[in-house]
PQR file with spaces between the fields and no chain letter, atoms N, CA, C, O and H, PARSE charges and radii, in Angstrom:
ATOM       1  N    MET     1     -81.917  133.915  -66.142 -0.4000 1.5000
ATOM       2  CA   MET     1     -82.280  132.622  -66.888 -0.0000 2.0000
ATOM       3  C    MET     1     -80.156  132.902  -68.146  0.5500 1.7000
ATOM       4  O    MET     1     -78.950  132.674  -68.044 -0.5500 1.4000
ATOM       5  N    LEU     2     -80.978  133.382  -68.900 -0.4000 1.5000
ATOM       6  CA   LEU     2     -80.311  134.107  -70.282 -0.0000 2.0000
ATOM       7  C    LEU     2     -78.257  134.156  -69.459  0.5500 1.7000
ATOM       8  O    LEU     2     -77.242  133.498  -69.686 -0.5500 1.4000
ATOM       9  H    LEU     2     -81.958  133.567  -68.983  0.4000 1.0000
ATOM      10  N    LEU     3     -78.546  135.111  -68.681 -0.4000 1.5000
ATOM      11  CA   LEU     3     -77.228  135.441  -67.693 -0.0000 2.0000
ATOM      12  C    LEU     3     -76.228  133.923  -66.931  0.5500 1.7000
ATOM      13  O    LEU     3     -75.011  133.853  -66.760 -0.5500 1.4000
ATOM      14  H    LEU     3     -79.371  135.646  -68.497  0.4000 1.0000
ATOM      15  N    GLY     4     -77.241  132.936  -66.627 -0.4000 1.5000
ATOM      16  CA   GLY     4     -76.668  131.822  -66.114 -0.0000 2.0000
ATOM      17  C    GLY     4     -76.075  131.295  -67.237  0.5500 1.7000
ATOM      18  O    GLY     4     -74.847  131.205  -67.226 -0.5500 1.4000
ATOM      19  H    GLY     4     -78.229  132.992  -66.766  0.4000 1.0000
ATOM      20  N    ALA     5     -77.137  130.657  -68.918 -0.4000 1.5000
ATOM      21  CA   ALA     5     -76.728  130.189  -69.418 -0.0000 2.0000
ATOM      22  C    ALA     5     -75.375  131.062  -70.127  0.5500 1.7000
ATOM      23  O    ALA     5     -74.388  130.418  -70.483 -0.5500 1.4000
ATOM      24  H    ALA     5     -78.134  130.730  -68.927  0.4000 1.0000
ATOM      25  N    TYR     6     -75.402  131.946  -70.225 -0.4000 1.5000
ATOM      26  CA   TYR     6     -73.744  132.897  -70.937 -0.0000 2.0000
ATOM      27  C    TYR     6     -73.186  132.390  -69.955  0.5500 1.7000
ATOM      28  O    TYR     6     -72.465  131.502  -70.409 -0.5500 1.4000
ATOM      29  H    TYR     6     -76.204  132.469  -69.936  0.4000 1.0000
ATOM      30  N    THR     7     -73.082  132.433  -68.769 -0.4000 1.5000
ATOM      31  CA   THR     7     -71.755  132.317  -67.995 -0.0000 2.0000
ATOM      32  C    THR     7     -71.259  131.145  -67.375  0.5500 1.7000
ATOM      33  O    THR     7     -70.230  131.040  -66.708 -0.5500 1.4000
ATOM      34  H    THR     7     -73.668  133.154  -68.400  0.4000 1.0000
ATOM      35  N    ARG     8     -72.362  129.992  -67.754 -0.4000 1.5000
ATOM      36  CA   ARG     8     -71.908  128.720  -68.234 -0.0000 2.0000
ATOM      37  C    ARG     8     -71.087  128.646  -69.470  0.5500 1.7000
ATOM      38  O    ARG     8     -69.982  128.122  -69.331 -0.5500 1.4000
ATOM      39  H    ARG     8     -73.198  130.078  -68.297  0.4000 1.0000
ATOM      40  N    THR     9     -71.482  129.157  -70.893 -0.4000 1.5000
ATOM      41  CA   THR     9     -70.552  128.624  -72.142 -0.0000 2.0000
ATOM      42  C    THR     9     -69.536  129.577  -71.678  0.5500 1.7000
ATOM      43  O    THR     9     -68.427  129.097  -71.909 -0.5500 1.4000
ATOM      44  H    THR     9     -72.380  129.583  -71.006  0.4000 1.0000
ATOM      45  N    GLN    10     -69.476  130.437  -71.261 -0.4000 1.5000
ATOM      46  CA   GLN    10     -67.957  131.297  -70.896 -0.0000 2.0000
ATOM      47  C    GLN    10     -66.833  130.398  -69.946  0.5500 1.7000
ATOM      48  O    GLN    10     -65.677  130.055  -70.193 -0.5500 1.4000
ATOM      49  H    GLN    10     -70.377  130.828  -71.074  0.4000 1.0000
ATOM      50  N    VAL    11     -67.396  130.258  -69.177 -0.4000 1.5000
ATOM      51  CA   VAL    11     -66.592  128.994  -68.336 -0.0000 2.0000
ATOM      52  C    VAL    11     -66.397  127.808  -69.497  0.5500 1.7000
ATOM      53  O    VAL    11     -65.399  128.001  -70.192 -0.5500 1.4000
ATOM      54  H    VAL    11     -68.335  130.537  -68.977  0.4000 1.0000
ATOM      55  N    TRP    12     -67.155  126.642  -69.825 -0.4000 1.5000
ATOM      56  CA   TRP    12     -67.054  125.502  -70.051 -0.0000 2.0000
ATOM      57  C    TRP    12     -66.000  126.399  -71.897  0.5500 1.7000
ATOM      58  O    TRP    12     -65.221  125.623  -72.451 -0.5500 1.4000
ATOM      59  H    TRP    12     -67.966  126.486  -69.261  0.4000 1.0000
ATOM      60  N    TRP    13     -66.108  127.504  -72.380 -0.4000 1.5000
ATOM      61  CA   TRP    13     -65.025  127.794  -73.330 -0.0000 2.0000
ATOM      62  C    TRP    13     -63.461  128.284  -72.670  0.5500 1.7000
ATOM      63  O    TRP    13     -62.626  128.360  -73.571 -0.5500 1.4000
ATOM      64  H    TRP    13     -66.740  128.135  -71.930  0.4000 1.0000
ATOM      65  N    ASN    14     -63.134  128.486  -71.854 -0.4000 1.5000
ATOM      66  CA   ASN    14     -62.260  129.195  -71.365 -0.0000 2.0000
ATOM      67  C    ASN    14     -62.172  127.336  -70.608  0.5500 1.7000
ATOM      68  O    ASN    14     -61.211  126.842  -71.197 -0.5500 1.4000
ATOM      69  H    ASN    14     -63.812  128.424  -71.121  0.4000 1.0000
ATOM      70  N    ASP    15     -62.591  126.562  -69.909 -0.4000 1.5000
ATOM      71  CA   ASP    15     -61.772  125.412  -69.445 -0.0000 2.0000
ATOM      72  C    ASP    15     -61.297  124.861  -71.068  0.5500 1.7000
ATOM      73  O    ASP    15     -60.097  124.680  -71.273 -0.5500 1.4000
ATOM      74  H    ASP    15     -63.372  126.964  -69.431  0.4000 1.0000
ATOM      75  N    LEU    16     -62.179  124.645  -72.045 -0.4000 1.5000
ATOM      76  CA   LEU    16     -61.797  124.327  -73.214 -0.0000 2.0000
ATOM      77  C    LEU    16     -60.575  125.137  -73.876  0.5500 1.7000
ATOM      78  O    LEU    16     -59.807  124.491  -74.588 -0.5500 1.4000
ATOM      79  H    LEU    16     -63.154  124.792  -71.879  0.4000 1.0000
ATOM      80  N    ARG    17     -60.360  126.434  -73.696 -0.4000 1.5000
ATOM      81  CA   ARG    17     -58.743  126.630  -73.631 -0.0000 2.0000
ATOM      82  C    ARG    17     -58.128  126.196  -73.759  0.5500 1.7000
ATOM      83  O    ARG    17     -57.550  125.688  -74.719 -0.5500 1.4000
ATOM      84  H    ARG    17     -60.984  126.959  -73.117  0.4000 1.0000
ATOM      85  N    GLU    18     -58.001  126.281  -72.303 -0.4000 1.5000
ATOM      86  CA   GLU    18     -56.679  126.239  -70.799 -0.0000 2.0000
ATOM      87  C    GLU    18     -56.575  124.425  -71.541  0.5500 1.7000
ATOM      88  O    GLU    18     -55.510  123.915  -71.892 -0.5500 1.4000
ATOM      89  H    GLU    18     -58.471  126.695  -71.523  0.4000 1.0000
ATOM      90  N    ARG    19     -57.544  123.936  -71.604 -0.4000 1.5000
ATOM      91  CA   ARG    19     -57.119  122.186  -71.579 -0.0000 2.0000
ATOM      92  C    ARG    19     -56.482  121.735  -73.344  0.5500 1.7000
ATOM      93  O    ARG    19     -55.694  120.832  -73.626 -0.5500 1.4000
ATOM      94  H    ARG    19     -58.409  124.350  -71.319  0.4000 1.0000
ATOM      95  N    ALA    20     -57.069  122.594  -74.161 -0.4000 1.5000
ATOM      96  CA   ALA    20     -56.018  122.829  -75.712 -0.0000 2.0000
ATOM      97  C    ALA    20     -54.282  123.218  -75.762  0.5500 1.7000
ATOM      98  O    ALA    20     -53.362  122.737  -76.424 -0.5500 1.4000
ATOM      99  H    ALA    20     -57.709  123.328  -73.932  0.4000 1.0000
ATOM     100  N    ALA    21     -54.350  124.577  -74.490 -0.4000 1.5000
ATOM     101  CA   ALA    21     -53.298  124.647  -74.473 -0.0000 2.0000
ATOM     102  C    ALA    21     -52.128  123.966  -73.526  0.5500 1.7000
ATOM     103  O    ALA    21     -50.908  123.958  -73.692 -0.5500 1.4000
ATOM     104  H    ALA    21     -55.097  124.967  -73.952  0.4000 1.0000
ATOM     105  N    GLU    22     -52.891  123.430  -72.533 -0.4000 1.5000
ATOM     106  CA   GLU    22     -52.262  122.590  -71.754 -0.0000 2.0000
ATOM     107  C    GLU    22     -51.623  120.696  -72.902  0.5500 1.7000
ATOM     108  O    GLU    22     -51.014  119.793  -72.327 -0.5500 1.4000
ATOM     109  H    GLU    22     -53.882  123.436  -72.398  0.4000 1.0000
ATOM     110  N    GLU    23     -52.021  120.627  -74.495 -0.4000 1.5000
ATOM     111  CA   GLU    23     -52.205  119.007  -74.682 -0.0000 2.0000
ATOM     112  C    GLU    23     -51.729  119.449  -76.148  0.5500 1.7000
ATOM     113  O    GLU    23     -51.708  118.680  -77.109 -0.5500 1.4000
ATOM     114  H    GLU    23     -52.515  121.360  -74.962  0.4000 1.0000
ATOM     115  N    ARG    24     -51.309  120.951  -76.186 -0.4000 1.5000
ATOM     116  CA   ARG    24     -50.778  121.221  -77.856 -0.0000 2.0000
ATOM     117  C    ARG    24     -49.253  120.184  -78.356  0.5500 1.7000
ATOM     118  O    ARG    24     -48.937  120.014  -79.533 -0.5500 1.4000
ATOM     119  H    ARG    24     -51.327  121.575  -75.406  0.4000 1.0000
ATOM     120  N    GLY    25     -48.585  119.676  -77.317 -0.4000 1.5000
ATOM     121  CA   GLY    25     -47.659  119.060  -77.658 -0.0000 2.0000
ATOM     122  C    GLY    25     -48.131  117.460  -78.249  0.5500 1.7000
ATOM     123  O    GLY    25     -47.518  117.046  -79.234 -0.5500 1.4000
ATOM     124  H    GLY    25     -48.843  119.814  -76.361  0.4000 1.0000
ATOM     125  N    ALA    26     -49.105  116.671  -77.700 -0.4000 1.5000
ATOM     126  CA   ALA    26     -49.323  115.214  -78.646 -0.0000 2.0000
ATOM     127  C    ALA    26     -50.132  115.735  -79.391  0.5500 1.7000
ATOM     128  O    ALA    26     -50.049  115.023  -80.392 -0.5500 1.4000
ATOM     129  H    ALA    26     -49.603  117.007  -76.900  0.4000 1.0000
ATOM     130  N    THR    27     -51.352  116.999  -79.732 -0.4000 1.5000
ATOM     131  CA   THR    27     -52.062  116.699  -81.133 -0.0000 2.0000
ATOM     132  C    THR    27     -51.183  116.197  -82.210  0.5500 1.7000
ATOM     133  O    THR    27     -51.575  115.173  -82.768 -0.5500 1.4000
ATOM     134  H    THR    27     -51.419  117.576  -78.919  0.4000 1.0000
ATOM     135  N    GLY    28     -49.965  116.767  -82.650 -0.4000 1.5000
ATOM     136  CA   GLY    28     -49.357  116.092  -83.516 -0.0000 2.0000
ATOM     137  C    GLY    28     -49.233  114.157  -83.766  0.5500 1.7000
ATOM     138  O    GLY    28     -49.243  113.604  -84.866 -0.5500 1.4000
ATOM     139  H    GLY    28     -49.646  117.599  -82.197  0.4000 1.0000
ATOM     140  N    VAL    29     -49.176  113.792  -83.055 -0.4000 1.5000
ATOM     141  CA   VAL    29     -49.246  112.405  -82.574 -0.0000 2.0000
ATOM     142  C    VAL    29     -50.727  112.071  -82.255  0.5500 1.7000
ATOM     143  O    VAL    29     -50.870  110.852  -82.347 -0.5500 1.4000
ATOM     144  H    VAL    29     -49.168  114.241  -82.162  0.4000 1.0000
ATOM     145  N    GLU    30     -51.665  112.576  -81.978 -0.4000 1.5000
ATOM     146  CA   GLU    30     -52.701  112.203  -82.003 -0.0000 2.0000
ATOM     147  C    GLU    30     -53.316  112.581  -83.361  0.5500 1.7000
ATOM     148  O    GLU    30     -54.511  112.288  -83.363 -0.5500 1.4000
ATOM     149  H    GLU    30     -51.549  113.566  -81.903  0.4000 1.0000
ATOM     150  N    TYR    31     -52.970  113.044  -84.333 -0.4000 1.5000
ATOM     151  CA   TYR    31     -53.446  113.279  -85.562 -0.0000 2.0000
ATOM     152  C    TYR    31     -52.784  112.477  -86.523  0.5500 1.7000
ATOM     153  O    TYR    31     -53.047  112.721  -87.700 -0.5500 1.4000
ATOM     154  H    TYR    31     -51.999  113.282  -84.331  0.4000 1.0000
ATOM     155  N    GLY    32     -52.050  111.650  -86.291 -0.4000 1.5000
ATOM     156  CA   GLY    32     -51.494  110.612  -86.426 -0.0000 2.0000
ATOM     157  C    GLY    32     -51.784  109.380  -86.856  0.5500 1.7000
ATOM     158  O    GLY    32     -51.710  108.749  -87.910 -0.5500 1.4000
ATOM     159  H    GLY    32     -51.836  111.452  -85.334  0.4000 1.0000
ATOM     160  N    LEU    33     -52.215  109.171  -85.504 -0.4000 1.5000
ATOM     161  CA   LEU    33     -52.640  107.687  -85.275 -0.0000 2.0000
ATOM     162  C    LEU    33     -54.175  108.362  -85.996  0.5500 1.7000
ATOM     163  O    LEU    33     -54.347  108.017  -87.165 -0.5500 1.4000
ATOM     164  H    LEU    33     -52.275  109.684  -84.648  0.4000 1.0000
ATOM     165  N    LEU    34     -55.147  109.175  -85.456 -0.4000 1.5000
ATOM     166  CA   LEU    34     -56.298  109.165  -86.578 -0.0000 2.0000
ATOM     167  C    LEU    34     -55.893  108.933  -87.634  0.5500 1.7000
ATOM     168  O    LEU    34     -56.707  108.072  -87.969 -0.5500 1.4000
ATOM     169  H    LEU    34     -55.008  109.455  -84.506  0.4000 1.0000
ATOM     170  N    VAL    35     -55.238  109.039  -88.453 -0.4000 1.5000
ATOM     171  CA   VAL    35     -55.042  108.991  -89.995 -0.0000 2.0000
ATOM     172  C    VAL    35     -54.100  108.612  -89.943  0.5500 1.7000
ATOM     173  O    VAL    35     -53.164  109.295  -90.357 -0.5500 1.4000
ATOM     174  H    VAL    35     -54.576  109.738  -88.181  0.4000 1.0000
ATOM     175  N    ALA    36     -53.926  107.574  -89.507 -0.4000 1.5000
ATOM     176  CA   ALA    36     -53.495  105.522  -89.595 -0.0000 2.0000
ATOM     177  C    ALA    36     -54.543  104.589  -89.381  0.5500 1.7000
ATOM     178  O    ALA    36     -54.582  103.427  -89.787 -0.5500 1.4000
ATOM     179  H    ALA    36     -54.687  107.019  -89.171  0.4000 1.0000
ATOM     180  N    LEU    37     -55.390  105.198  -88.707 -0.4000 1.5000
ATOM     181  CA   LEU    37     -57.196  104.558  -87.981 -0.0000 2.0000
ATOM     182  C    LEU    37     -57.302  104.909  -89.317  0.5500 1.7000
ATOM     183  O    LEU    37     -57.272  103.855  -89.952 -0.5500 1.4000
ATOM     184  H    LEU    37     -55.358  106.142  -88.377  0.4000 1.0000
ATOM     185  N    ILE    38     -57.432  106.042  -90.213 -0.4000 1.5000
ATOM     186  CA   ILE    38     -58.507  105.874  -91.066 -0.0000 2.0000
ATOM     187  C    ILE    38     -57.825  105.179  -92.222  0.5500 1.7000
ATOM     188  O    ILE    38     -58.489  104.221  -92.620 -0.5500 1.4000
ATOM     189  H    ILE    38     -57.456  106.898  -89.697  0.4000 1.0000
ATOM     190  N    ALA    39     -57.053  105.314  -92.670 -0.4000 1.5000
ATOM     191  CA   ALA    39     -56.023  104.195  -93.427 -0.0000 2.0000
ATOM     192  C    ALA    39     -56.124  102.842  -93.451  0.5500 1.7000
ATOM     193  O    ALA    39     -55.823  101.915  -94.202 -0.5500 1.4000
ATOM     194  H    ALA    39     -56.513  106.092  -92.347  0.4000 1.0000
ATOM     195  N    ALA    40     -56.532  102.978  -92.618 -0.4000 1.5000
ATOM     196  CA   ALA    40     -56.179  101.318  -92.248 -0.0000 2.0000
ATOM     197  C    ALA    40     -57.841  100.872  -92.687  0.5500 1.7000
ATOM     198  O    ALA    40     -58.126  100.042  -93.551 -0.5500 1.4000
ATOM     199  H    ALA    40     -56.777  103.731  -92.008  0.4000 1.0000
ATOM     200  N    VAL    41     -58.863  101.689  -91.816 -0.4000 1.5000
ATOM     201  CA   VAL    41     -59.955  101.740  -92.453 -0.0000 2.0000
ATOM     202  C    VAL    41     -60.389  101.650  -93.984  0.5500 1.7000
ATOM     203  O    VAL    41     -60.811  100.775  -94.740 -0.5500 1.4000
ATOM     204  H    VAL    41     -58.632  102.363  -91.114  0.4000 1.0000
ATOM     205  N    ILE    42     -60.170  102.572  -94.029 -0.4000 1.5000
ATOM     206  CA   ILE    42     -60.192  102.771  -95.642 -0.0000 2.0000
ATOM     207  C    ILE    42     -59.499  100.957  -96.713  0.5500 1.7000
ATOM     208  O    ILE    42     -60.019  100.263  -97.587 -0.5500 1.4000
ATOM     209  H    ILE    42     -59.827  103.282  -93.415  0.4000 1.0000
ATOM     210  N    VAL    43     -58.259  100.902  -96.025 -0.4000 1.5000
ATOM     211  CA   VAL    43     -57.910   99.599  -97.190 -0.0000 2.0000
ATOM     212  C    VAL    43     -58.285   98.196  -96.630  0.5500 1.7000
ATOM     213  O    VAL    43     -58.040   97.070  -97.062 -0.5500 1.4000
ATOM     214  H    VAL    43     -57.837  101.465  -95.315  0.4000 1.0000
ATOM     215  N    ALA    44     -59.181   98.770  -95.166 -0.4000 1.5000
ATOM     216  CA   ALA    44     -59.847   97.525  -95.254 -0.0000 2.0000
ATOM     217  C    ALA    44     -61.414   97.213  -95.905  0.5500 1.7000
ATOM     218  O    ALA    44     -61.825   96.066  -96.079 -0.5500 1.4000
ATOM     219  H    ALA    44     -59.380   99.685  -94.815  0.4000 1.0000
ATOM     220  N    VAL    45     -62.088   98.258  -96.181 -0.4000 1.5000
ATOM     221  CA   VAL    45     -62.791   98.485  -96.920 -0.0000 2.0000
ATOM     222  C    VAL    45     -62.962   98.244  -98.458  0.5500 1.7000
ATOM     223  O    VAL    45     -63.819   97.634  -99.098 -0.5500 1.4000
ATOM     224  H    VAL    45     -61.754   99.190  -96.039  0.4000 1.0000
ATOM     225  N    VAL    46     -62.428   98.574  -98.633 -0.4000 1.5000
ATOM     226  CA   VAL    46     -61.079   98.079 -100.413 -0.0000 2.0000
ATOM     227  C    VAL    46     -61.364   97.084 -100.434  0.5500 1.7000
ATOM     228  O    VAL    46     -62.279   96.632 -101.122 -0.5500 1.4000
ATOM     229  H    VAL    46     -61.731   99.069  -98.114  0.4000 1.0000
ATOM     230  N    LEU    47     -60.534   96.357  -99.552 -0.4000 1.5000
ATOM     231  CA   LEU    47     -60.377   95.298  -99.858 -0.0000 2.0000
ATOM     232  C    LEU    47     -61.684   93.956  -99.721  0.5500 1.7000
ATOM     233  O    LEU    47     -61.592   92.832 -100.215 -0.5500 1.4000
ATOM     234  H    LEU    47     -59.791   96.724  -98.993  0.4000 1.0000
ATOM     235  N    ALA    48     -62.917   94.533  -98.856 -0.4000 1.5000
ATOM     236  CA   ALA    48     -63.892   93.559  -98.324 -0.0000 2.0000
ATOM     237  C    ALA    48     -64.804   93.852  -99.729  0.5500 1.7000
ATOM     238  O    ALA    48     -65.492   92.963 -100.229 -0.5500 1.4000
ATOM     239  H    ALA    48     -62.992   95.446  -98.454  0.4000 1.0000
ATOM     240  N    LEU    49     -64.711   95.274 -100.319 -0.4000 1.5000
ATOM     241  CA   LEU    49     -65.480   95.386 -100.803 -0.0000 2.0000
ATOM     242  C    LEU    49     -65.406   95.409 -102.669  0.5500 1.7000
ATOM     243  O    LEU    49     -66.245   95.405 -103.571 -0.5500 1.4000
ATOM     244  H    LEU    49     -64.152   95.997  -99.912  0.4000 1.0000
ATOM     245  N    GLY    50     -64.352   95.426 -102.609 -0.4000 1.5000
ATOM     246  CA   GLY    50     -63.340   96.432 -104.019 -0.0000 2.0000
ATOM     247  C    GLY    50     -64.254   94.866 -105.518  0.5500 1.7000
ATOM     248  O    GLY    50     -64.388   94.862 -106.742 -0.5500 1.4000
ATOM     249  H    GLY    50     -63.671   95.429 -101.877  0.4000 1.0000
ATOM     250  N    GLN    51     -64.566   93.994 -104.533 -0.4000 1.5000
ATOM     251  CA   GLN    51     -64.878   92.700 -105.897 -0.0000 2.0000
ATOM     252  C    GLN    51     -65.861   93.252 -105.987  0.5500 1.7000
ATOM     253  O    GLN    51     -65.633   94.319 -106.558 -0.5500 1.4000
ATOM     254  H    GLN    51     -64.458   93.998 -103.539  0.4000 1.0000
ATOM     255  N    LYS    52     -67.488   93.094 -105.605 -0.4000 1.5000
ATOM     256  CA   LYS    52     -68.726   93.812 -105.617 -0.0000 2.0000
ATOM     257  C    LYS    52     -68.884   95.106 -106.398  0.5500 1.7000
ATOM     258  O    LYS    52     -69.893   95.140 -107.102 -0.5500 1.4000
ATOM     259  H    LYS    52     -67.673   92.228 -105.141  0.4000 1.0000
ATOM     260  N    VAL    53     -67.956   96.372 -106.427 -0.4000 1.5000
ATOM     261  CA   VAL    53     -67.588   97.460 -106.716 -0.0000 2.0000
ATOM     262  C    VAL    53     -67.179   97.224 -108.415  0.5500 1.7000
ATOM     263  O    VAL    53     -67.643   97.982 -109.268 -0.5500 1.4000
ATOM     264  H    VAL    53     -67.136   96.344 -105.854  0.4000 1.0000
ATOM     265  N    LYS    54     -66.255   96.075 -108.768 -0.4000 1.5000
ATOM     266  CA   LYS    54     -65.964   96.152 -109.897 -0.0000 2.0000
ATOM     267  C    LYS    54     -67.279   95.610 -110.419  0.5500 1.7000
ATOM     268  O    LYS    54     -68.084   96.177 -111.157 -0.5500 1.4000
ATOM     269  H    LYS    54     -65.878   95.460 -108.076  0.4000 1.0000
ATOM     270  N    GLY    55     -67.327   94.553 -109.955 -0.4000 1.5000
ATOM     271  CA   GLY    55     -68.759   93.895 -111.015 -0.0000 2.0000
ATOM     272  C    GLY    55     -69.634   94.946 -111.110  0.5500 1.7000
ATOM     273  O    GLY    55     -69.717   95.440 -112.234 -0.5500 1.4000
ATOM     274  H    GLY    55     -66.672   94.092 -109.355  0.4000 1.0000
ATOM     275  N    GLY    56     -70.283   95.407 -110.279 -0.4000 1.5000
ATOM     276  CA   GLY    56     -71.200   96.337 -110.662 -0.0000 2.0000
ATOM     277  C    GLY    56     -70.837   97.518 -111.527  0.5500 1.7000
ATOM     278  O    GLY    56     -71.733   98.087 -112.151 -0.5500 1.4000
ATOM     279  H    GLY    56     -70.216   95.006 -109.365  0.4000 1.0000
ATOM     280  N    PHE    57     -69.287   98.025 -111.628 -0.4000 1.5000
ATOM     281  CA   PHE    57     -69.352   98.652 -112.342 -0.0000 2.0000
ATOM     282  C    PHE    57     -68.900   98.432 -113.882  0.5500 1.7000
ATOM     283  O    PHE    57     -69.060   99.136 -114.879 -0.5500 1.4000
ATOM     284  H    PHE    57     -68.559   97.563 -111.121  0.4000 1.0000
ATOM     285  N    ASP    58     -68.177   96.982 -113.655 -0.4000 1.5000
ATOM     286  CA   ASP    58     -68.320   95.955 -115.231 -0.0000 2.0000
ATOM     287  C    ASP    58     -69.711   95.768 -115.697  0.5500 1.7000
ATOM     288  O    ASP    58     -69.893   95.598 -116.903 -0.5500 1.4000
ATOM     289  H    ASP    58     -68.048   96.409 -112.845  0.4000 1.0000
ATOM     290  N    THR    59     -70.706   95.781 -114.886 -0.4000 1.5000
ATOM     291  CA   THR    59     -72.001   95.184 -115.001 -0.0000 2.0000
ATOM     292  C    THR    59     -73.001   96.535 -116.105  0.5500 1.7000
ATOM     293  O    THR    59     -73.489   96.167 -117.174 -0.5500 1.4000
ATOM     294  H    THR    59     -70.558   95.919 -113.907  0.4000 1.0000
ATOM     295  N    VAL    60     -73.116   97.637 -115.744 -0.4000 1.5000
ATOM     296  CA   VAL    60     -73.047   98.515 -116.102 -0.0000 2.0000
ATOM     297  C    VAL    60     -72.507   99.513 -117.183  0.5500 1.7000
ATOM     298  O    VAL    60     -72.969  100.399 -117.902 -0.5500 1.4000
ATOM     299  H    VAL    60     -72.720   97.936 -114.876  0.4000 1.0000
ATOM     300  N    ASN    61     -70.811   98.684 -116.834 -0.4000 1.5000
ATOM     301  CA   ASN    61     -69.712   99.109 -118.402 -0.0000 2.0000
ATOM     302  C    ASN    61     -70.754   97.869 -119.910  0.5500 1.7000
ATOM     303  O    ASN    61     -70.632   98.164 -121.099 -0.5500 1.4000
ATOM     304  H    ASN    61     -70.436   97.963 -116.250  0.4000 1.0000
ATOM     305  N    SER    62     -71.622   96.652 -119.469 -0.4000 1.5000
ATOM     306  CA   SER    62     -71.593   96.082 -120.874 -0.0000 2.0000
ATOM     307  C    SER    62     -72.719   96.769 -121.233  0.5500 1.7000
ATOM     308  O    SER    62     -73.037   96.922 -122.412 -0.5500 1.4000
ATOM     309  H    SER    62     -71.722   96.412 -118.503  0.4000 1.0000
ATOM     310  N    LYS    63     -73.615   97.378 -119.915 -0.4000 1.5000
ATOM     311  CA   LYS    63     -75.289   97.432 -120.820 -0.0000 2.0000
ATOM     312  C    LYS    63     -75.017   98.862 -121.555  0.5500 1.7000
ATOM     313  O    LYS    63     -75.634   99.425 -122.459 -0.5500 1.4000
ATOM     314  H    LYS    63     -73.356   97.254 -118.957  0.4000 1.0000
ATOM     315  N    LEU    64     -73.857   99.228 -120.821 -0.4000 1.5000
ATOM     316  CA   LEU    64     -73.802  100.847 -121.775 -0.0000 2.0000
ATOM     317  C    LEU    64     -73.398  100.260 -123.460  0.5500 1.7000
ATOM     318  O    LEU    64     -73.277  101.066 -124.382 -0.5500 1.4000
ATOM     319  H    LEU    64     -73.356   98.770 -120.087  0.4000 1.0000
């Protein structure tokens, strides 16, 4: 049982390494797209919630 699990893990790990080696050229582009998507989500959240957060800080500031 453990030998089978070990063998499957080794096969999975080797397959993962082969895929990573095959796709090295595209990783920079993929990371760039991921960063751009994260930045767009952050901008959207700030625009949507910015006034509510500012109002909360103003309330706390006035009570202090």
